[in-house]
N, C-alpha and C positions, 0 to 999 in steps of 0.2 A: 306449172311454172318451170319445171325441169326441162320439159321439151322446148319451151321458149328460150331458155338459157342456152341449150345446145344449138338451137337454130341461130341465136345471136353470135355464138362463137364461130359458127360456119360463115356467117356473113362477114364478120370482122376479118377472119383469116383470108377469105377471098379478096376483100378490098385491100388488105395489107399486102398480100402477095402481088396483086395486080399493080398497085402503086409502086411497090418496091422494084419490080421488074422494069417498069417504065422509067423510073429514076436511074436505075442501074444502066440502062441503055443510053441515058443522057450523060453518063460518066459520073453520076453521083452515088454516094453510099446508099444501099437499099433501105437502110433504117430511116432515111429522110422521107422516102415514099411511104413507109409505114406510119411515120408521124403525121404526114399529110393525110393519110387515110383516116386517121382519128378525127381530124378537122372536118373532112368530107362527110363522115358519118354523124357528126354532131348537129346541133340545132342551127348552126350558122349556115350550113350548105344544105344537107339532106332535110333537116327540119324545116328550113325556110322554103325549099322547093316543094316538098310533099309532107306537110305537117301531119296529116291524118295517118299516112302510112308510117311515118317516123314514130308517132305516138303509139301505134299498134305494135311495131317491132321492138321499140325500146321504151316501154312504159316505165315511169319512175319507180314503180314497185319492184321491177326486175333488176334495177341497177345495183343494189347491194350485193347480189350474187356475182355480177361482173366485177364489182369493186374488190370483193374478197379475193377473187382469182388474180386480179391485177396487183394487189398487194403481195400475194404469194410470188408473182413474177418479179416484182421489185426486190423482194428479200433474196430470192435466188440469184438474181442478176448482181446485186451489190455484194453478195457473198463471193461470187466468182471474181468480181472486180477487186475485192480485197485479196483473194488468192493470187491474182495476176499482178498486183501492185508490187513492183520491184524495180530496182535501178536498171535501166536499159544498158546494153553492152556499151562499154566505153564511157559510162557516166562519171566514173571516178576521175577521169582525166579532165573533165570539164564541169566539176561540181560548182565552182564559183560562177561560171557562165550560166549554168542552169538556174542557180539561185537568183542571179540578177534578172534573168528573163522571167522566171516565175514571180519574183517579187514585184517587178515593175508592171508586168502584164496583169497583175491583180490590183496593185496599188492605184494605178492611173484610172482604170474604169471605176474603181471604188470611190475615188475622190470626185470624179466627174458625176457619178450617180448621186453622191451627197449634195453636190452643187445643183443638180437638177431636181432633187427631191422636193424642195419647197414649191416648185411649179406643179408637181404631180400629186402631192399629198392631199390637197383639198379636193381634187376631182376623182382620185382613184383609191384612196385609202378606205378600208371598211370603217363603219361607224365605231367609234371607241378606240381605234388604234392610234396611239400617239405618234408624233412626228418621228422621233428618233428610232423606235423599233421599225417603223416603215422604211425610213431612210437607210438604216443599217442593213435591213434585209435586201433592199434594192441594190445596194452596193455589193453584197455578197453574190446575189443572183447574177449580176452582170460581170462578175469577176471570174466565173468558173470557165474551165476548158474541158471539153469532152475527150478524155484520154482514149477511150475505146475507138471513137470515130476518127480521131487524129491518127491512131496507129493503123486503122484500116486504110485511110487515105494514103499514108506513106507506103504501106505495103502494096497497094494497087499501083502506085507509081514507082515502085522499086527504089524508094528513097530512104528506107528505114536504116540503112547503114551509111548514109552520107553524113557529113558534118551537120547540115541543117536538120536532118531527120533525127539524129541522136540528141542534138541539143533540144529540139522541140519535145521529144518524148521524155527526156529527163526533166525538163521544166514542167511539163504537164503533170508528171507523176508527183512532183513536189507540190504543185499548185492544188491538185485534187485533194491531197491529204490535208493541206492547210485549209481548203475551202470546207471540207466536211467538219473539221474541228471548229471553225468559226461559225458554221451554221448550227452545229449542235449547241454551242455556247449561247448563240442568239436565241434559239428556241427555248433553251433553259431559262434565259433571262426574262423571256416574255410569257412563259407558260406557268411559272410558279405562282402560287397564291400568296402574294406578298413576299417579304424577305425570308420568312420561315420556309415557305414553299420553294423558293429559289435555292436556299441553302440545302434543303433536303434533296433537290434534284442534282445539284452539283456534288454533294457528298455521295449520293448514290452512283453518279457517273464515275467519280474517282474510285469508289469501291469496285465497280464493274471493271474498270481498267486494270486494277490490281488482280482481280479474279481471272480476267481473260489472259493477261500476259504473265501473271505470276503462277497461276494454277493450271488453266486450260492449255496454255501453250506447251509446257513440258509434258503434260498428261497426254495430249494428242500426238505430240512428237514421238513419245515412247510407244503409243499404240500403233502408229503408222510404221515405225521402225520394226516392230515385232511382227505385225500382221499384214503389212503392205509394203514389204521391203522392195518389191518391184515397182512401186509407185502406182499400183492398180488396186484400190481397196475392194475387198469383198462386199457382198451385200450387207453383212453384219457391221463391218467397219463403216460403210457408207451410211447406214442407219444411225450409227453413233455420231458421225459428222453432222447429219441432219438434226439430231437431237440437240447437239451443241449450238448449231446455227439458230434453230427456232427458239431455244431458251434465251440466247443472247438478244435476239430480235424482240422477244416478249419483254425482256428486262428493260430495254430502252423505251419500249412502249409504256411500260408501267412507270418509268421515270418521267413521263410526259414529254419524251422526245419522240422520235419516229423509229419504227422498227428497222429502217434501212441502216441506221447507225450501228445497231447491234450486229446486223448481218455483215457489214463491212469490217467491224472490229474482229469478229470471229474468223473471217476469211484472212485477215491480215496476220493473225496469230499463228496460222498453220505454217509448216516448214516451207522454205523457198525451194521446192523440188519441182523441176520442170516436168518430170514424169507424172507426178501427182496432179499438177496443174492441167496437163493435157487430158488425164483421165476424168477429172472433174468437169472440164469443158465438154468433153464428149458425152458425159452422162447427165449433166445438169444444165450447162449453158445453152445447148441446142434446144432443150425443152423450154427453157425460159425465153430465149430469143424468138423461136419459131411460133410457140403457142401463147405464152403468157404475156410477153411484152406487147404484142399487138393489142391484147385486151386492155393493157394499161394505157396505150395510146388512144384507144376508143373511149375509155372512161374519161381520160383527159379531154378528149374532144367533146364529150357530153357536158363538161364543165365550162365550155366556152359560151359566150353570149354575143348576140348581134348588137347589144348596147355599146360594145366597144368601138363600133364602126360609125361613130358620129364625127362631125367636123372636129370637135375637141379631141376625140379619141384618135383621129388621124394625126393631129398635131402631136399628141402624146407619143404615138407610135414612132413618128419620125425623130422625136427628141430621144427616146429610149434607144432606138436603133443607132442614131448618131453617136450617142455616148458609148454604146457597146462596141461598135466597130472602131471608132477613133481610139478609144481606150486600149483595146487589144493591139491594134496595128502599131500605135505609137509606143505603148508600153513594152510589148514584146520586141519590137524592132529596136527600141532604145537599149533594152537589156542586151541584145545580141551585139549591137554596135559598140557599146561600152566594153564588151568582151573581145573586141578586135575583129569581128566578122565584117565582111564587105557590106556595102549598103544594100544591094539587092538580096543577098543572103539574109540580112537582118530583117528586111521587109517580108521575106518569105517566112521567116520564123514568126513574125507578128501575124501574118495571115493564117498560119497554122494554129496559133494560140487563139484565134478568133472563132474556131470551130467549137460550138457548144453542144449540139446534138442532144442525146437523151439525158445526159447528166444535167443539163439545164432544166429539162422537163421534170426530173426527179426533184431538183431543188425547188421548182415551182410547186410541185405537189406537196412538198413538206411545208412550204409557206402557206398554201391554201388550207391545208389541214390544221395548221397552227393558228389560222385566222389573221395572219399578217397581211394577206392580200385578198381581194375579192375576185369575182369572175371576170370583171373588165380587165384588170391588170394581168390576170392569168392568161386571158386571150391574147393580149398584146405581147406578153413575154413569150408565149408559144410561137407567135409569128416571128419574133426576134430570133428565137432559137433556130427556126427553119431558115430564115434569111441568112444569118451569119454562117451557118453550116453550108448552105448552098453556095455561098460566094467563095468558100475556101478553095475549092478546086480551080475555078477560073482565075482567082488571084494568084494561086500558086503557079499556074501555067504561065502567067504573065511575068512573074517575078523570079522564079527559079532559074538560075543560069544554066543548069545542066538538065538535059532530058533524062528519061529513066535509064537508058543504057549507059550514058556517061556517068550518071550518079552511081551505078553499081561499080563501074571501073574506078571511081574516085573514092570508094569506101575506105581504102587504106590511108587516105590523106587527111583524116580527122586530126585537127590540131591538138597537141598535147597540153598546151598552155591556155586553151580556151580561145585562141585567136583564129582568124580565118585564113584561108589559103590565098 
């Protein structure tokens, strides 16, 4: 079985790299190609085209090994996201504008999802899942924005220092933190065994927050200050960081949440040191992104089903996609417009907030593991994540008023009062 697992990893890496390179040449983030590779390797494409070969290469008995490695990749990735989560340059000058964009780009798709949920619950909710847990989860899932993908798109287009880029990054950072809190509370509300179980989960989560930010934060700050003053932790210090990471991830798993929450919390409690961030990215993120996250995409692809591609499923996909795109474009655009940004800049902000990427996929995995959604809705949401992220670049090219060179020259023109130029 070990040999088969290693061969599966090789197949996944080849497919992920090939699709990533192809999408990069088309001007898209490589991660979109890696996500697409997961679908191609799953039962919907590879399994449908060559079912016997697919069953031989990816037998059901071998998937727990891939799944364990995928979970490890998720934990490491969310840890780095927590470490990187900080206010972008210039965020203080436009905190109100960022709050408006974050709030409206979450609220509008959330409300639209609640409105669409009665049409989707009967056909897509797993047996035994009540309406409100399903509807609330759908609202959260369609409200997220992929901060890492958004940052990569802006960097590739030399827009990270423009007014639009700074506003979008600030809003996405606020929105991601709020989305993880909302998702954690939702999972806690639906996973407890009655009121007593819910209270135990919430009490445990509160205790963990106190432990992480009241004890671990000063403890690791002192450890890093004494033994990694240059921002580059030694092997021993890195091992201590990993112990804290996996302990927090295990704690949220024991609380009937998901280990990604604990990983994110531990990353967020570490000092906001750019040198430390770059060292951890160099040592951990590359391993997670290059090796382990493609395995996560492959495992996600194995969870898709062709049953989603019925006439009813196609209608549901169009409805969900419409809610997702309209909610983000209108919500993010309205938030920027109310802050004084010009119309085209506002719509550019909305198009950036529409990028969901792998953050949406992680949210989907949490919902699937918690039993809030089934394979059919998981498949549809995966397609929505791909479509919304794919359209971000073309929409931005149509709406952004400045090209990349002009955007760099206009970096100093960021409005101090949240208004546009």
